[in-house]
C-alpha positions as CSV (number, residue, x, y, z in Angstrom):
1,M,29.8,-9.3,-12.6
2,Q,31.6,-9.4,-9.2
3,L,31.4,-5.6,-9.2
4,T,27.7,-5.7,-9.8
5,L,27.3,-8.3,-6.9
6,M,29.3,-6.0,-4.5
7,I,27.3,-2.9,-5.4
8,M,24.0,-4.9,-4.8
9,L,25.5,-6.2,-1.6
10,A,26.5,-2.8,-0.4
11,A,23.0,-1.5,-1.3
12,A,21.3,-4.2,0.5
13,M,23.4,-3.6,3.7
14,F,22.6,0.1,3.5
15,V,18.8,-0.6,3.4
16,L,19.3,-3.1,6.3
17,F,20.9,-0.4,8.2
18,F,18.2,2.2,7.6
19,C,15.5,-0.4,8.5
20,G,17.0,-0.6,11.8
21,F,17.3,3.1,12.2
22,Y,13.7,3.7,11.1
23,S,12.4,0.9,13.4
24,G,14.0,2.8,16.3
25,V,12.6,6.2,15.2
26,I,9.1,4.6,14.9
27,K,9.4,2.9,18.2
28,E,10.5,6.1,19.9
29,K,7.9,8.2,18.3
30,Y,4.8,6.0,18.2
31,G,5.7,3.2,20.9
32,K,4.9,-0.2,19.9
33,N,2.8,0.2,16.8
34,W,1.9,-2.0,13.8
35,L,4.0,0.4,11.7
36,L,7.1,-1.4,13.2
37,A,6.2,-4.4,11.1
38,V,7.1,-2.6,7.9
39,P,10.8,-2.1,8.5
40,I,11.1,-5.5,10.2
41,T,9.6,-7.1,7.1
42,V,11.9,-5.1,4.8
43,A,15.0,-6.1,7.0
44,I,14.1,-9.8,6.6
45,L,13.9,-9.4,2.9
46,M,17.3,-7.6,2.9
47,F,18.9,-10.2,5.0
48,N,17.7,-12.9,2.6
49,I,19.0,-10.8,-0.5
50,I,22.5,-10.5,1.4
51,W,22.6,-14.2,2.0
52,I,21.8,-15.0,-1.8
53,L,24.2,-12.5,-3.0
54,T,27.0,-14.1,-0.8
55,E,26.1,-17.5,-2.1
56,L,26.2,-16.3,-5.7
57,A,29.6,-14.8,-5.2
58,K,30.8,-18.3,-4.4
59,S,29.6,-19.6,-7.6
60,A,32.1,-19.9,-10.4
61,R,29.5,-18.6,-12.9
62,Y,29.4,-15.2,-11.2
63,Q,33.1,-14.6,-10.9
């Protein structure tokens, strides 16, 4: 189970990195646009998922 949590954590961090990358690309290409809200929203979701996964990893049930 711990391997599954680590894989999910790595995937969430990967998506979080690319949210920052694509928000930079959108900002450079289109300036300040409403499209910038999409990667920011996904980044907030990924941050919450990372937080949840780290809390689950502390639980004895998921060891």
